[in-house]
N, C-alpha and C positions, 0 to 999 in steps of 0.2 A: 567766426566763420569767414573764410576767404570769399570775395565776391565771385570767384571762379568755381566755387564748389556748389553742388546742388543744395538748396536750402531745405531744411526739415519742414514738415507740415504738421497738421494736427492729428492726434490719436483719435480712435473711435470712441474711447471712453473718456469723458471729461474729467479733469481733476476737480477736486472740491475747492472752488474759488468763486469769487463774486463776478457777476456779469460784466463789470467794468474792467476786468483784467485784460491787459493788452494781448492781442493775438500775435501770431508769428511775425518776426521782423522781416521786412522785405529786403531782398538782395538782388543784385544783377544776376540774371541767368548765366550759366557758364559760357565763356567765349566760344567754345567748340559748338554749342547749340545755336548761338546767335549767328555764327558763320554759315549755318545751313539755311537761314532765312533769306528771302529776297531783301534787297536794300531798303525798300519802303517798310516792310514788316519789321526788320531789324531796328530801324530808326524809331518806329512806333513803340516797340517794347522798351528801348532805351529812354525815350521821352517819358514813358509812364514810370519806369524805374527811378527816374530822376525827380519825379513829382514829390513835393513835400506838402501834405495837406495841413491846414491849420489845426491846432490842438482841439480835440473833441471835448465838448462840454462833459462835465462829470455827472450832472443830475438831469433827468428827464421827467421828474415828477411821476405821475401815474400814467403817462403816455406809453402806449404799447410800442415795442420796437421789433424790428425784423432785420435779418441779414440775407442778402442775396449774393450770388457768385457770378462775376463776369469772367468767364473762362475764354481766353483768347488763344488762337492757334493759327497755323497756316498749313495749307495743302500745297504740295509742290506742283501739282497740276493746275492750281488756281491761285497764283501768287497774290499776296495781300492778307492782312489780318482778318480773321473771321471770328464770330462770337457764337457761343453755344446758347440755344434757346429751347424752350419747351412750349407746347400748347397744353394748357391745363385741361384736366378731365372735365367733360360736360356734366359729370355727376357731383362735382364739388359745389358746396354752398356759395362760396364767394368767387366771383370772376370766372365762372365756368366757361371753358372753351376759348379762353383768351391767351395771347402770347405772354410768356413770363420768362424771367431769369430763374434758374434754380435757386430756391431759398424758401424762407418762411419765418414765422414769428419766433422770437427767442424764447426758449424754455428757461424757467428759473434756475436750472442747474447748468445752463450753458455758460462757460467762463468768459466768452467774448462773442461779439457779433461775427467775427471771422469764423469761429467754431460753428456758430449757427449755420452760416452759409455752407460750409464744408459738409456738415452733418446732413443738411437738407438735400444738398446735391447728391450725396450718396444714397439717401432714402428715395429720392425721386428718379434717379437714372443711373445709380451705381458708379458714379465718378469716384475713384478712390480718394478718401480724405487725406491720405498720406502717400505720396509717391515721389520718387527722385526726379521724375520728369514733370512734376507740377510745381511751378515756382511762384512764390508769393511776391506780388507787386504792391505798392502802396494802395491803401484804401481811399475812397473818395470822401468828400465831406458828406454829412448826413443829408438825406432827402426827406421830404414830407409828402405823403400821399394825399390825394384829394380829400380823403376821409380822415386825416389826422394820424396816420401811422408813420412813425419815424423809421426810415429804412436806411440801412448802412450797406454800401456796395463794396465787396471785397474783390480785388482784381487778382487773377492768376494767369500765368502763361503756361499753357500745356504744350510741351516741346514736341510731342509726338501725336499726330492725328489718329494713330492707331488706338489711343486711349479713348478718343471721341467715338471712333467706329465701334468700339466694344460696349458702348453704353446700352443699357436696357431700361426701358420706361417702366415705372411702377404703374400697373393698371389702375390702381385706385386713385392716383394723383395726376398722371400724365397720359395724354392721348398720343402725343407725337414729339419726338426729339428731332430738332433740325438746326440749321445755322444760316447766318447771313454774313455777307461782307460788312465789316464794321463801317467802311466808308459810306455805305448806303444810308446810314443814319446821320450823316453829316452833309452830304451833297445830294440834293434832289435831282441833279443831272446824272447821277451814277447809273441808274437802270437804263435810261434811254441810250447812254453811251455804251454800256456793257452789252446791251442787246441789239444795238444798232437800229432802234425803232423808236417811234413816238406814238402817242395816242393809243388807238385800239391795237396797233401792232405790237404793243408791249405784252399782250397776252401770249399768243403763240405758244401756249402751253408752259410758259415760264413764270409769269406773274399771275396772281389771283385774278379772276374774272371781274372786270369793271362792272359795277351794278349788281354783282353777286353777293352772297352772304359775307364773304371775306373782304369786300371793298365796296361799300355802299355809297361812296362819295363821288362827286362829279369831277374832282381833280384827278389827274393821271397817276401821280405817285405820292403826293403829300397833301395832307389836309390839316387845318388847324382852327381852333376856336378859343376865345378867351371868356372865362366866366369869373364872377366874383368869388373871392377866396378869403383867406384868413387875414386879419389885421389890415383891412381896407386895401388889400392887394388883389391882383388878378392871377388866375391860374391859366397858363397857356397849355392847352391840350395839343400835343403833336401826334400825328398819325402817319405811319409810313406803310405804303403798299409793299407786299413781299411775295415770295413764292408760296407762302402759306397764310396763316392768320396775320392780320395787321399788327405792327408794333405800335403801341400807343400808351398814353398815360405815363406812369412812373417808369416803366421799362424804357420808353423812348427818352425820358429825361436822363436816365442813367447812361444810356448808350450815346446820347449826344455829348454829354460831358466826357465820357471815356474817349470818344473819337476826337473831340476837340483837343484833348491833352495829347493823344497819340500822334495826331497829324499836325499839331501845333498851329492850328488856325480855327477861326470861328466857322459856324455853319455857312454853307453856300446855297443861296436860293431861298433862305428863310431866316427869320430872326428868332433866336432862342427865347427871348423874354419879351413881354409886352412893353410898350413905350414907358420909359422912366423907371424900369425895374432891372435888376441884375441878380447875380448869385446871392448877394446879401439879403435879398427878399426872402429866400428860404430860411435864413437865420431868424428874421423877424417873425415869420409864420411859425417856426418851431418854438420860439420864445412865447408867442401867443398861446399855442397849444399847451405848453408846459405850465404856464401860469393858470390857464383855464382848468387844467386837470386838478389843480389844488383847491378849486372852489367846491363848495358844498353842492351835492347833487350831480356832480360831473359824471360819476360812474353810471348812474341811471340814464343820463342823457346819451352817454357813449353806447350803451347797450341798445338803446332805441335806434340810434343811427346805424349801427352794425346790422341790426335786424332788418332795417329798411333796405340796406344795400343788398343783403342776401336774398331778399324777396322782390 
């Protein structure tokens, strides 16, 4: 396939293959579509398209895996890359009412985590799993949730915001479909600059109310805490104030990495990792969980942990 041709996506019906089957190959979006983007957004997509992730490990033991979709797009009236988000239904057992990327756990019949992400995005908000204006970008390295779920993030460029505007939330899974500027997950000075305000002036009907249910923290736009994690490491919880529910946990981790690659610089105003840690810490934590999953009695312990999270 020529890099100037629309790349194919995944069909709705999965082929009979193993979950380790590679997903669709990333390609550069057509030059004609890139030319319609602002210079910053165009360079961001090109930076992501040029990213080469390390080879993914072949075995994950008994550790559960999930796929999420990072759908990037631009609106002509608001230049800059934006990312599609959802607020999970308050009726869900796990993480009710929280900000999320479209996605979910891999089914045994899913041929790849990319397929999982596309399938779930279609189920949750009717994003077409195959469309000539949805272009595959390289996937990120695996992430590990605070509770031991390996999460794979698939990146796509949605060339037309009309596809985003046509999305419909599944009432059983999603309370709200919304979006944020990707830069707001990399630079804590973004909102004060964009809104021309600081402190309480950030509200003005734009950001969630400070001290309210959607922003319980004393900081204006960003809050973080470190807690003990896997393999004698620390887990840094990032929280970003938004126009809706806060972005935090694994969703913030994924968007920080996406933004760092797109804009080619590290976070501004905060440190991504605790002192002495870096991206390889995730690999150590995943290794720890995979090895632990092969121990006797692990399945029972996992069920107890999941039950505690849900309640």
